[in-house]
N, C-alpha and C positions, 0 to 999 in steps of 0.2 A: 893557439887560436887557429881556426880553420876557416877557409873561405869556400863557399859552395855555389854553384850554379843550379837553380831549380827551374823547371819547366812546369807551368800550370795551364792546362788545356783551356782555351776560351770557352768551349761548349760546356764546361763544368763551372764556369765563373758566374753565369747569370748576370746579375747587375752588380757584382762585387767590385768591378773596376771601371772607372769612368772612361778609360781608354778603349774599352771593348767595342763601344759603338763607333769608334773612329778607325779601326784597324783596316776596314775595307778601303777607306780613302787614303790611308797611309801607304798601303800597298799599291794603289792605283797611281799615286803621285810620286812613287819611288823616294819617299822620304824615310829618314831614320828618326824615330822618336824615342826618347827615353826619359824617365823620371829620375832626376839626379839627387833629389832630396825630398823627404816628406817630413813635415812638422805638424804635430797635433796641437790645436788650441781649442779646448773645450770639446764641443761636439762636432768640430769641423777639422778637416785636414788641409793643409797648405802643401801643394805639390810644386816643386820647381821643375818645370818641363822643358826639355831641350829638344829643338827640331832642326834637323839638318837636311840640306837638299835644295834643288832648284826651285821646288814648290813649297819651301818651308813656311813662307807667309801664309799660303792658303790653309796649311794644316793648323797653324796658330789661330787663324780666324775661325776655322771649324771648331777647334776646341773652345774658343771664346764665345761661341754662339749662345749657349745657355746663359740668360741674363744673370748678372751678379756672380758668376763663377770666377772671372778672371779679374785679378786685382792689379797686376803689373805685366807689361809686355815690353821687352827690350831687344831690339835688333843688335846683334853682334857684328854681322855682315849681311850681305844680300841673300846668302843661302844658309844663315845660322841665326836662330832666334831662341830667346828664353821667355818663358812666361810663367807666371805664378797662378795656379788654379786652385780654387777653394771648393771642396766637396764635403758631403757628410762623412763621417767615419764609416768605413766599409767593413764587412765581416772579415775579409782576409787580413786587414790590418789589425783588427782585434785579435786574431789568432796569432799574428806575428808578435805582437806586444805581450802576449801571454807566455811566449817562449823566451829563452835567454838569448836568442839571436837578434841581430838587427840588420836592417836593409841597407845595402850599399847603393843599389840602383835597381830599377826595373825597366826593361826594354820591351817594346812591342814586336812580337814575332808573327809570322803569318798564321800559325796554328796555335800558338800558346803565348802566354806572358812569361818573360824570363826574369827571374829574381837572382840577383847576386846578393848573398847574405853572408854574414860572419857570426861565428859561434865559437865558444871556448872548447868544444869537443865535437867529435863526429856524432856522439849520442845526442847532443842538443840539436844538431841539424836534423837528425832522423826523427827526433821528438816533434820538431816544427812540421816535418812532412807528414807525420802521422796525424797530427792535429788538423792540418789542411784537408787530408783525406777524410777524416771524421766530420769535417764541415761540408763534405759533399763535393770537394774539388779534387780533380785529378792531377796530383803533383808527383814529379819524378826528379830524383837527383841526377843531373847531367854530368856534373864534375865536382869533385871536392879535393882540396889540397891543403896542406898544412902551411901556415904562414910562419916563416922564421923571423927571429929577431924579438927582443924583449921589450920593445918600446911601442907596442901597438897602440893606436889611437882609440880612445873611447868613442862610443857612438855619438856623443854630443860634439866632441873635438872633430870627428870625422864630418859631421854636418856643417860646422863652422868653416873648416878648411875647404870643403867642396863648394859651399855657397860662394865663399870669397873667390875661389878660382874661377867658377862658372860665370860669375858676374863681372869679371874683369878687374877685380880689386888690385891685383898684382900688376896690372898694366900701367903704363905712364902716358898721360895722366890716369888716375884711378877711373875705372868704369862705373863704380858705384861707391857711395860713401859708407863710413862705419855706421852712421845713424840708420840709413836705408837697410843695410844688411841686418843690423840688430832688430829692427822692426819686422823684417821678414821671418826672423827666427823667434820672435816674441821675447826678447831679453833686452837688457839695458846695454848701451854702447860700451860701458866699462867691462861688463861681463863678456861681451863679444870679443873685445880686444884682448882680454886675459885668456880666454879660450883659444883664440887664434895664435897668440904667442906660444902657449904650451904645445899646440899641435905642430907649429913651425919648428919649435925646438926638438920635438920627438922625431919628426921627419929628417931634419938636418942631422941629428945625432946618429940615426940609423944609417943614413947615406954615407957619413964619414967613417962609421965603424965598418960597413961592409964594402965600401968602394964602388957601389953599384951606380949606374947612371940613372 
Protein backbone atom coordinates (compact mmCIF):
# COMPACT_ATOMS: atom_id res chain seq x y z
CA UNK A 1 0.00 0.00 0.00
CA UNK A 2 1.10 3.55 -0.75
CA UNK A 3 0.04 6.86 0.78
CA UNK A 4 0.29 10.02 -1.31
CA UNK A 5 -0.27 13.73 -0.81
CA UNK A 6 -1.89 15.44 -3.79
CA UNK A 7 -2.28 19.16 -4.40
CA UNK A 8 -5.20 20.32 -6.58
CA UNK A 9 -5.15 24.02 -7.50
CA UNK A 10 -8.29 25.90 -6.47
CA UNK A 11 -8.27 27.84 -9.75
CA UNK A 12 -8.82 24.57 -11.60
CA UNK A 13 -11.52 23.30 -9.23
CA UNK A 14 -14.35 25.67 -10.22
CA UNK A 15 -17.36 24.51 -8.16
CA UNK A 16 -15.93 21.04 -7.57
CA UNK A 17 -15.47 21.47 -3.79
CA UNK A 18 -17.77 23.27 -1.35
CA UNK A 19 -14.73 24.43 0.67
CA UNK A 20 -13.44 26.56 -2.22
CA UNK A 21 -15.78 29.44 -1.40
CA UNK A 22 -14.58 29.52 2.24
CA UNK A 23 -10.81 29.45 1.73
CA UNK A 24 -10.53 33.26 1.89
CA UNK A 25 -12.22 33.40 5.28
CA UNK A 26 -10.25 30.39 6.52
CA UNK A 27 -7.00 32.19 5.70
CA UNK A 28 -8.26 35.49 7.14
CA UNK A 29 -9.31 33.90 10.44
CA UNK A 30 -6.12 31.78 10.68
CA UNK A 31 -8.05 28.55 11.11
CA UNK A 32 -7.16 25.03 10.05
CA UNK A 33 -9.98 23.25 8.26
CA UNK A 34 -9.92 19.69 7.00
CA UNK A 35 -12.39 17.06 5.91
CA UNK A 36 -11.67 13.96 7.96
CA UNK A 37 -14.31 11.71 6.41
CA UNK A 38 -16.59 11.58 3.35
CA UNK A 39 -19.54 9.20 3.04
CA UNK A 40 -21.77 8.98 -0.03
CA UNK A 41 -25.50 8.45 0.47
CA UNK A 42 -27.32 8.35 -2.83
CA UNK A 43 -26.79 11.63 -4.68
CA UNK A 44 -25.41 13.38 -1.59
CA UNK A 45 -22.06 13.46 0.18
CA UNK A 46 -21.72 13.77 3.95
CA UNK A 47 -18.46 15.45 4.99
CA UNK A 48 -17.11 15.34 8.55
CA UNK A 49 -15.41 18.75 8.74
CA UNK A 50 -12.95 19.67 11.49
CA UNK A 51 -12.11 23.31 12.27
CA UNK A 52 -9.32 24.33 14.66
CA UNK A 53 -8.25 27.81 15.78
CA UNK A 54 -9.37 30.78 17.85
CA UNK A 55 -12.07 31.62 15.28
CA UNK A 56 -13.15 28.04 14.59
CA UNK A 57 -16.78 28.72 15.52
CA UNK A 58 -17.01 31.51 12.94
CA UNK A 59 -15.76 29.15 10.23
CA UNK A 60 -18.32 26.51 11.24
CA UNK A 61 -21.06 29.17 11.06
CA UNK A 62 -19.86 30.18 7.59
CA UNK A 63 -19.89 26.58 6.36
CA UNK A 64 -23.37 26.17 7.87
CA UNK A 65 -24.73 29.24 6.09
CA UNK A 66 -26.29 27.46 3.06
CA UNK A 67 -29.69 26.25 4.40
CA UNK A 68 -30.01 22.51 4.82
CA UNK A 69 -26.32 21.75 4.36
CA UNK A 70 -25.34 21.12 7.98
CA UNK A 71 -26.93 18.29 9.94
CA UNK A 72 -24.67 18.09 13.04
CA UNK A 73 -22.35 20.55 14.78
CA UNK A 74 -20.42 19.50 17.88
CA UNK A 75 -17.92 21.61 19.88
CA UNK A 76 -14.92 19.60 21.12
CA UNK A 77 -13.46 22.68 22.82
CA UNK A 78 -13.60 26.46 22.41
CA UNK A 79 -11.11 26.24 19.53
CA UNK A 80 -12.08 22.86 18.05
CA UNK A 81 -15.34 22.07 16.27
CA UNK A 82 -16.73 19.20 14.22
CA UNK A 83 -19.60 19.58 11.79
CA UNK A 84 -21.28 17.28 9.27
CA UNK A 85 -21.99 18.99 5.94
CA UNK A 86 -24.15 17.52 3.19
CA UNK A 87 -23.53 18.47 -0.45
CA UNK A 88 -24.31 17.09 -3.90
CA UNK A 89 -21.78 14.57 -5.25
CA UNK A 90 -18.99 16.59 -6.88
CA UNK A 91 -16.99 15.69 -10.02
CA UNK A 92 -13.71 15.31 -8.12
CA UNK A 93 -15.29 12.72 -5.81
CA UNK A 94 -16.68 10.82 -8.81
CA UNK A 95 -13.17 10.70 -10.28
CA UNK A 96 -11.78 9.48 -6.95
CA UNK A 97 -14.32 6.66 -6.67
CA UNK A 98 -13.62 5.59 -10.26
CA UNK A 99 -10.04 4.84 -9.18
CA UNK A 100 -8.77 2.21 -6.76
CA UNK A 101 -7.56 4.86 -4.30
CA UNK A 102 -9.49 6.15 -1.32
CA UNK A 103 -9.37 9.46 0.47
CA UNK A 104 -7.90 9.66 3.97
CA UNK A 105 -8.51 13.38 4.40
CA UNK A 106 -8.54 16.69 2.55
CA UNK A 107 -7.18 19.96 3.89
CA UNK A 108 -7.74 23.56 2.82
CA UNK A 109 -4.52 25.18 1.61
CA UNK A 110 -4.01 28.77 0.49
CA UNK A 111 -3.51 27.93 -3.19
CA UNK A 112 -4.73 24.36 -3.43
CA UNK A 113 -6.82 21.65 -1.86
CA UNK A 114 -4.61 18.95 -0.32
CA UNK A 115 -5.68 15.32 -0.59
CA UNK A 116 -4.16 12.50 1.42
CA UNK A 117 -4.98 9.29 -0.47
CA UNK A 118 -4.10 5.62 -0.22
CA UNK A 119 -3.64 3.17 -3.08
CA UNK A 120 -2.28 -0.32 -3.56
CA UNK A 121 0.45 0.83 -5.99
CA UNK A 122 2.20 3.92 -7.33
CA UNK A 123 0.47 3.24 -10.64
CA UNK A 124 -2.97 3.58 -9.05
CA UNK A 125 -2.03 6.95 -7.54
CA UNK A 126 -0.74 8.13 -10.94
CA UNK A 127 -3.96 6.88 -12.57
CA UNK A 128 -5.99 9.04 -10.15
CA UNK A 129 -3.85 12.09 -10.92
CA UNK A 130 -4.24 11.50 -14.66
CA UNK A 131 -8.02 11.25 -14.35
CA UNK A 132 -8.15 14.47 -12.30
CA UNK A 133 -6.16 16.24 -15.00
CA UNK A 134 -8.42 14.84 -17.70
CA UNK A 135 -11.31 16.29 -15.69
CA UNK A 136 -9.76 19.76 -16.01
CA UNK A 137 -8.08 19.90 -12.59
CA UNK A 138 -4.43 20.80 -12.03
CA UNK A 139 -3.27 17.96 -9.77
CA UNK A 140 0.28 17.28 -8.56
CA UNK A 141 1.79 14.47 -6.47
CA UNK A 142 3.56 16.27 -3.63
CA UNK A 143 4.70 13.18 -1.72
CA UNK A 144 4.30 9.42 -1.95
CA UNK A 145 5.53 6.72 0.42
CA UNK A 146 5.09 3.00 0.88
CA UNK A 147 3.16 1.92 3.97
CA UNK A 148 4.81 -0.97 5.77
CA UNK A 149 2.91 -3.68 7.60
CA UNK A 150 0.43 -6.24 6.31
CA UNK A 151 -2.61 -5.27 8.35
CA UNK A 152 -3.71 -2.13 6.51
CA UNK A 153 -7.24 -0.95 7.15
CA UNK A 154 -9.82 -1.08 4.40
CA UNK A 155 -11.43 2.20 3.34
CA UNK A 156 -14.57 1.42 5.35
CA UNK A 157 -12.60 0.43 8.47
CA UNK A 158 -10.61 3.65 8.14
CA UNK A 159 -13.86 5.65 7.95
CA UNK A 160 -15.29 3.98 11.06
CA UNK A 161 -12.12 4.34 13.14
CA UNK A 162 -11.56 7.96 12.09
CA UNK A 163 -15.15 8.97 12.82
CA UNK A 164 -15.07 7.28 16.24
CA UNK A 165 -11.83 9.03 17.14
CA UNK A 166 -12.82 12.47 15.82
CA UNK A 167 -16.21 12.33 17.56
CA UNK A 168 -14.75 11.58 20.99
CA UNK A 169 -16.02 8.00 21.13
CA UNK A 170 -12.84 6.81 22.87
CA UNK A 171 -13.10 9.48 25.56
CA UNK A 172 -14.63 8.85 29.00
CA UNK A 173 -17.51 9.47 29.03
CA UNK A 174 -18.15 8.82 25.33
CA UNK A 175 -18.43 11.99 23.24
CA UNK A 176 -20.82 10.23 20.85
CA UNK A 177 -22.95 7.09 20.93
CA UNK A 178 -22.73 4.06 18.66
CA UNK A 179 -26.20 4.86 17.33
CA UNK A 180 -25.19 8.45 16.40
CA UNK A 181 -22.00 7.33 14.67
CA UNK A 182 -23.74 4.51 12.80
CA UNK A 183 -26.35 6.99 11.55
CA UNK A 184 -23.62 9.36 10.33
CA UNK A 185 -22.09 6.50 8.32
CA UNK A 186 -25.40 5.16 7.06
CA UNK A 187 -25.07 1.70 8.62
CA UNK A 188 -26.61 -0.25 11.51
CA UNK A 189 -25.15 0.01 15.04
CA UNK A 190 -24.15 -3.69 14.93
CA UNK A 191 -22.28 -3.18 11.65
CA UNK A 192 -20.54 -0.11 13.06
CA UNK A 193 -19.40 -2.02 16.16
CA UNK A 194 -18.15 -4.96 14.07
CA UNK A 195 -16.13 -2.71 11.75
CA UNK A 196 -14.74 -0.73 14.67
CA UNK A 197 -13.57 -3.88 16.46
CA UNK A 198 -11.85 -5.18 13.33
CA UNK A 199 -10.11 -1.82 12.83
CA UNK A 200 -9.04 -1.67 16.48
CA UNK A 201 -7.66 -5.22 16.28
CA UNK A 202 -5.64 -4.43 13.14
CA UNK A 203 -4.18 -1.23 14.60
CA UNK A 204 -3.35 -2.97 17.91
CA UNK A 205 -1.75 -5.94 16.17
CA UNK A 206 0.45 -3.72 14.02
CA UNK A 207 1.44 -1.62 17.03
CA UNK A 208 2.47 -4.72 19.02
CA UNK A 209 4.28 -6.23 16.05
CA UNK A 210 6.35 -3.16 15.21
CA UNK A 211 6.68 -1.62 18.68
CA UNK A 212 5.95 1.83 17.31
CA UNK A 213 4.33 4.51 19.45
